[in-house]
N, C-alpha and C positions, 0 to 999 in steps of 0.2 A: 633683276642686275643693270646697272646703266653701263653703256658703251666702255670698252676696254680702252686704255690710252695708249697710242702707238707710240713708241719710244723712237723715235725719227731720228736715225743716226745720220742722214744725208745734212739735216738741218745743222746738227750738232758740229758736224765736219766742217761746213761752210761757216759758222761761227768761229772755229778755232782756225780756219785758213786765214781769214780775215784778220785776228789777231796777229798771226805769225807774218804775214805780210808787213804789218808794220815794226813787228821787232827786227825783221830781216834787214829793214829800209832803216832803221835807227842804226842799228849794228854797221851798216857799211858808212853811214855818215861819219860813225865816229872813229872806224877803224881803215874803211877802205876795203874790208875784207868780205867774202861772202860765202856762208856756209856750205862745203862741199859734204854730199851725202855719196860714200861708196855701196853700191850694191854688188855683191858677186853672184852669179850665175853659174852653175855647174851643171852642164848638160844643157838638153832642149825639151826638158818637161812641158806639154802645151800650156798647163795650168801656171806653172813658175814663170812662164814666157811673158804671160798676160799679166800677172800680177807684178812682176817688175816693173812693165809698161806702165801700168797704172801708179806706181809710185813714182817712176820718173815726171809723169804727166803732174803729179802732186807737187813736186819740188818745184817744178817750174811754175806752177800757179803761186806758191808763195815766196818764190826768188831764190831757193836753194839750188845749187848747179849738183845735177846727178851726175854721177860717173858710175858707169856700168862696167863691170869687168866680167867677160864671157870666157869660161874655161871649159874645155871639152869634155864629154861624158868618161872619158878614161881616165881623168884627173886622179893623182891619188892623195893622201892624207897629206903626205911631206911636202909636195906642191903647193896644196891649198894653205897649209900653215904657214909656207913662206911668204905666199901671196898677202896673207891678213897682217903677218909681221911686218911686211914692206909698207902696208897701210897706217899700221900702227905708228909709224915714226914720221910719216906724210905729214908736214904740218897745215898743209892747207885742208886735208882731211877731218872733218868734224864727227862723223857718224860712220860708223860701218854696218851693213848688213849682210849677213849670210843668207841666201833664200833657201829656204826649206821647202821640201826636203831635198838632201843631195843623193847621189848614188850610194847604192850599197857599200861599195869598197870602201868609202872615205867614213872615218872615225867623226861623225857629226859634233858629238860630246866636246872631244879635242879641239875642233876648229872653233866652236862656239867659245872655248874656255880661252882660245887664244886672244880674241878680240880684246882689245884694252879696256878695262871697266869704263876709263873715260870717253871711250869713245863708242860704247857698246848702245846704240840708239834703239836697238830692239829689245833691251832688256834679256840675253839669253846665256850670257855669262853666270856662272856659278858665284862668283863675288856680286853680281849684280841682284841675284836672287836672296842671297843673305841680306845683303843691305835693305833689300827692299821688305824683307821679312821682319827686320829688326827695326823698321820705321826711318831709317835713314833719310832724312829730306833730300838729301843729294841722290838718292839711288835712282839709277835708271830701271823702270819698270817693265816687264815684258807687255808688249805692245797691245796685244788683244787682251789681256786682263785688265791692263790700265783703260783701254777703251770702255770695257763693262763698267767699270766702277766709275769712270766719267758719266755715261748714259744713266747710272742709277742716279747719282749726284746731280746730274743737270736737270732730272725730270722729278727730282724732290722724293725718290723712293727712300722711305725709312728703311735702314739697314739694322741700326742698334736694335739688339733685341730679338731682332727676325731669326727665323728657321731658315737657312740656306742650305740647298743641296746641289752640291756640283756633281754632275754625272760624266767622268774622266778625271784622269790623273797625268796627262801629259806634261814634262817639263815645262811646257813653253805657254800651257794654258791652262789646265784643270788645277796644278798644285800651286803655280802663283795666285789665279786669282780667289782659291782657297785663302790664301794667306792673306790677300788684301781685303776680303771680305771678314777675316778674323780681325783684322786690322780696324775695321769701322764697327766692331763688337758683335757682328753677326755671330749666330750659333752655327756652324759649318759642319756639315756632313760630307764627306768626300764618297764617291760610289765608282766601281769600276767592275771590270767583265769579271772579277769574282765575288761580286756583291751578291750576298743572299736575300731574294726578297724586296727587289728593287723597287718595285710598283708600289710597296707598302711605305717604303722610305719615302718615295718622291710625294706620295699624297700628304705627308706632313708638311711638307716645305711652303714656306711663305714665297721664296724665291727661287726658284730653278734656273740653273745653270746648265745648259745641255752643250757638252764638248765631246762629242765621241765618234763624229765623222760617218755617220749613218743616217742615212735619209729615213727623216720620221719615224726614228726610233722612238722616242716619248710619245705614249699615246695620250689621248685627250681623256681617258679615264684613270690617268694616274695624276691629273691636276685638281687639286682641290678648288672650288669657288674663290677667286677675288686672289690668287696667287699671282706674281710678279714672272714671267716669262723671257728668259733670255736665251737666245738661240744664236750660240756661236759658230752652228755648223752650217758649211756652206757646201752642198754636193752639186752633182751632176742634174742640170736642169732646174739651178736655181731653187733647190728645195735645202731647207734646213734640216736639224736634227730634230725637232719637235714637229709632230703633225700639226702645224699652226692653223690649218685649215678646219680642224674639229676642236682644237685646244682653246684657240685665243678667245673665244666668246666666253669660256670659264675664267678668262682672266682677269685682274685689274688692270695690267699694262703688259706690253710684251714689245720685243724686237721684229720687225719683220724682215724677212729672208727673200730679196737682197733689199739692203738700204738701212740694216740695223746697225751691226757691230762691225761688219766691214770697213765702211766708210770711216770711221771713228778710228779704227785702230791704223790705218795709214794716217789721217790725222794726226795721231799721237806718236808715230814713227817720225813723222816731221817736225814735231813741237820737240822731241826730244833732242832731235838733231840741233835744232837753234838752242836749247839750253846748253848742248855740250859746246857749240861756238860760241856762245856768250861767256863761257868758261875759259875758253882756249884766248879768246880775242881780246877779251875787255880786261 
């Protein structure tokens, strides 16, 4: 079997950012306006702090103005909802991102659903999910699922007629990526913690999407020869959800960890912020 194709997310993210720089520049020349992405972080979760910093740096690279809102760990749902409502009505803000996870006392779903759909650059509102599922071309998509589909398309991975197995059913990753794959005419099986005979199901897959948040959860002997591996996990020590060390060689293509899904996710967040800005300002 030939060497598997590495689905290089850093390369694709750089291509997206180059395009966005031109779009932001053109928008400013036409309107005098610059897109603003508001990022809300509640508490000081170390991983969240790093992710927010990375998103802020990406904003600066493409010409978006990052607006970071830091709230204390003991913030309640009503306070957070009111802050989101304030950003909804701020005419300068084009995209709103609530960094996940939030502290346990907060109703995260309520807060996600408070984000105005026209500013939902991270695609977390139920209205955005519904519009995406029903293939509304203006729908904002969940950023990580959007990045996964973008990687597969960029590297010409055939989706139509292929059997895809998604491991994980979270509302911001497993469920939306399953809908996006379905919309590309893949045959999709969604697996989760109650799935029986998981390994046998994964062995059927032409495309495996791992999104469980457990390091090296997907074993090499679960993977059929020539499968495409999408590892959406990122665990301590730069380890994904698939045992890529042993499974990659069996695949026809795979996303590395790091440098696969992650960089494109941030680029897609930037892209949807620019989409929103163009709709608001033009």
